[in-house]
C-alpha positions in Angstrom: 105.9 104.0 152.4 108.5 102.9 149.9 107.5 104.9 146.7 105.5 107.9 147.3 107.4 108.9 150.5 110.5 109.5 148.5 108.9 111.8 145.8 108.2 111.8 142.4 111.4 113.9 141.3 112.0 115.9 138.1 112.1 113.4 135.1 110.3 114.7 131.8 109.9 111.0 130.2 107.8 109.5 133.1 105.8 112.9 132.9 105.4 112.6 129.2 104.3 109.1 129.3 101.8 109.6 132.3 100.3 112.5 130.2 99.8 110.0 127.1 98.8 107.4 129.3 96.0 109.6 130.8 94.8 110.8 127.2 94.5 107.1 126.6 92.6 106.7 129.7 90.4 109.5 129.1 89.5 108.5 125.5 88.5 105.0 126.6 86.8 106.3 129.7 84.7 108.8 127.7 83.7 106.1 125.0 83.0 103.2 127.1 82.5 104.3 130.7 84.8 101.9 132.6 87.5 100.9 130.2 89.9 103.8 131.3 89.8 102.8 135.1 91.2 99.2 134.2 93.8 100.3 131.8 94.9 102.8 134.3 97.1 100.5 136.8 98.9 98.6 133.9 99.7 101.7 132.1 101.2 103.0 135.3 103.2 99.9 136.1 104.5 98.6 132.7 104.6 102.3 130.5 105.3 104.8 133.1 107.4 102.3 135.1 105.8 103.0 138.7 107.6 100.4 140.4 105.0 99.7 143.1 101.6 98.2 142.2 100.0 99.6 145.2 101.3 103.0 144.2 100.0 102.6 140.8 96.6 101.7 142.3 96.5 104.6 144.5 97.7 107.1 141.7 95.3 105.7 139.5 92.4 105.8 141.8 92.5 109.7 142.3 93.4 110.3 138.5 90.3 108.1 137.1 88.0 109.5 139.6 88.9 113.2 138.4 88.8 111.9 134.9 85.3 110.3 135.4 83.9 113.5 136.7 85.0 115.4 133.7 83.4 112.9 131.4 80.4 112.7 133.5 79.6 116.5 132.6 79.6 115.5 129.0 77.4 112.3 129.3 74.9 114.3 131.6 74.7 117.3 129.0 73.8 114.5 126.4 70.8 113.1 128.5 72.8 109.8 128.8 72.7 109.7 132.8 69.6 108.1 134.8 70.6 109.9 137.9 68.7 108.2 140.6 69.8 104.7 139.5 73.0 106.1 139.3 73.1 107.6 142.9 71.6 104.7 144.3 74.1 102.2 142.9 77.2 104.8 143.7 76.2 105.0 147.4 75.8 101.6 148.0 79.1 100.7 146.2 81.1 103.4 148.3 80.5 101.4 151.5 81.9 98.4 149.4 84.7 100.2 148.0 86.0 101.3 151.5 86.0 97.5 152.6 87.5 96.5 149.6 90.3 99.0 149.4 91.4 98.2 152.9 91.7 94.4 152.1 93.5 95.3 148.8 96.4 97.4 150.6 97.3 94.4 152.7 97.3 91.8 149.6 100.7 91.2 147.7 101.1 93.5 144.7 102.1 91.3 142.1 99.4 88.5 142.9 96.9 91.5 142.8 97.7 92.3 139.6 97.4 88.8 138.3 94.0 88.5 139.9 93.0 91.8 138.2 93.9 90.5 134.8 92.0 87.4 135.4 88.8 89.1 136.5 89.3 91.5 133.5 89.2 88.4 131.0 86.0 87.1 132.9 84.2 90.4 132.6 85.1 90.6 128.9 83.8 87.4 128.1 80.3 88.5 130.0 80.1 91.8 128.4 80.9 90.1 124.8 78.0 87.5 125.1 75.4 90.0 126.3 76.2 92.5 124.0 73.1 92.2 121.7 70.5 92.9 124.6 68.5 95.9 123.8 67.5 97.4 126.8 64.7 99.4 128.3 65.1 103.3 127.5 62.2 104.3 129.8 63.7 102.8 133.2 63.4 105.0 135.8 63.6 104.9 139.6 60.6 106.1 141.1 58.2 105.7 144.2 56.4 102.6 142.1 59.4 100.9 140.7 61.7 101.1 143.8 60.5 98.0 145.3 61.7 96.3 142.3 64.9 98.3 141.3 66.3 99.2 144.8 67.5 95.8 146.0 69.3 94.8 142.9 70.8 98.2 142.7 72.4 98.0 146.2 73.3 94.4 146.0 75.2 94.9 142.9 76.6 98.2 144.2 78.0 96.8 147.2 79.3 93.8 145.6 81.2 95.9 142.5 82.3 98.6 144.8 83.9 95.9 147.1 85.9 94.6 144.0 86.5 98.1 142.6 88.1 99.0 146.1 90.2 95.7 146.5 91.6 96.0 142.9 92.2 99.8 143.3 90.1 101.1 140.3 87.1 102.9 139.3 85.3 99.8 138.6 83.2 101.1 135.5 84.0 98.1 133.8 81.9 96.4 136.4 79.6 98.8 137.2 78.2 99.0 133.5 76.9 95.1 133.5 75.9 95.7 137.0 73.6 98.4 136.2 72.5 96.6 133.1 71.8 93.7 135.2 70.1 95.6 138.0 67.8 97.8 135.8 67.8 96.5 132.1 68.6 100.1 130.9 70.3 100.1 127.4 74.2 100.0 127.3 74.6 103.7 126.5 72.8 105.0 129.3 74.7 102.5 131.5 78.0 103.9 130.4 76.9 107.5 131.3 75.2 106.4 134.8 78.3 104.1 135.6 80.9 107.5 135.7 78.7 108.5 139.0 80.2 105.3 140.4 83.8 105.3 138.8 84.1 108.9 140.5 82.9 107.7 144.2 84.6 104.4 143.9 87.7 106.2 142.8 87.6 108.7 145.2 87.0 106.2 148.3 89.8 104.1 147.1 92.2 106.9 146.7 91.5 108.4 149.9 92.3 104.9 151.7 95.4 104.8 150.0 96.4 108.4 150.6 96.1 107.7 154.4 99.0 105.0 153.5 101.2 107.6 151.5 100.6 105.4 148.5 99.7 108.3 145.9 102.3 110.0 143.6 100.7 113.3 143.4 103.0 114.8 140.7 102.2 111.7 138.5 98.3 112.4 139.2 98.4 116.0 137.7 100.1 114.9 134.4 97.5 111.9 134.2 94.3 113.9 134.8 95.7 116.5 132.2 96.0 114.0 129.5 92.8 112.4 130.6 90.8 115.4 130.3 92.1 116.0 126.8 91.5 112.3 125.8 88.0 112.3 127.3 86.5 115.0 125.1 87.3 112.6 122.0 85.8 109.8 123.8 82.8 111.7 124.3 82.4 112.4 120.8 83.0 109.0 119.5 80.4 107.7 122.3 77.9 109.8 120.7 78.6 108.7 117.2 78.6 105.1 118.0 75.4 105.4 120.2 73.2 103.9 117.5 75.7 101.1 117.2 75.5 99.5 120.5 76.7 96.0 119.5 80.1 97.6 118.2 80.5 99.8 121.3 79.7 96.6 123.5 82.2 94.5 121.2 85.0 97.1 121.5 84.5 97.5 125.2 85.1 93.7 125.7 87.9 93.4 123.3 89.9 96.1 125.2 89.3 94.6 128.5 90.0 91.3 127.2 93.5 92.0 125.6 94.7 94.1 128.7 93.8 91.5 130.9 95.9 88.9 129.0 98.6 91.1 128.9 98.4 91.7 132.8 98.3 88.1 133.3 101.3 87.3 131.4 103.3 89.8 132.8 102.1 88.9 136.4 103.1 85.2 135.8 106.2 85.9 134.0 107.4 88.1 137.0 
């Protein structure tokens, strides 16, 4: 394949930019769960300078998966992960991610970015208008609640996973509202629980792209390094903002919308 097969080479500027971009992704990922995954592809294309959108997608998928796993540890220690709900959602979504990423590799890279940006704007609007919902802290997936919770968890999981795989992202910005819609849990718990799916979807998508040689492994290393450092700061901020759910949700939707507008503008201009 055109980008990854030629090798990354030694170039300090892209490596530093990848480290800084990874730190920003880690910060947002730790703070809002899925924001990092939607920032990764635009950062790799427009800041780091990765020429092929498909290589940017493959590279970001593995980097975001690893960063999500690192951030998940912090959220789990803080008790902000509803494990059973998270695992059901992630398992169903992994099937969708495998199918979606297969179709995504066949789609024109520039058009994929424009669609990606439009989807970001739509999701940002949905998150903004739903930001004042309280949620049920006590929601749990048990033998008694399974008949009501399992169908929506699996349905949203497969749908979100397919979109995540198609667009080559961890999909947390879709997972968060998907988990909230399926279970009614508060946003801060949905953010922590979403990282299970972000990891699973990213790993599935990355494996699919790796089979086609569409991953720059050197950039992955720098991106992950920055992401781990940024993630520590994001987790600290998430803890401080846990009691300010409206502010957290508004910040989430604003980040998604702004980056979405920029991605669409760049894609249409190109």
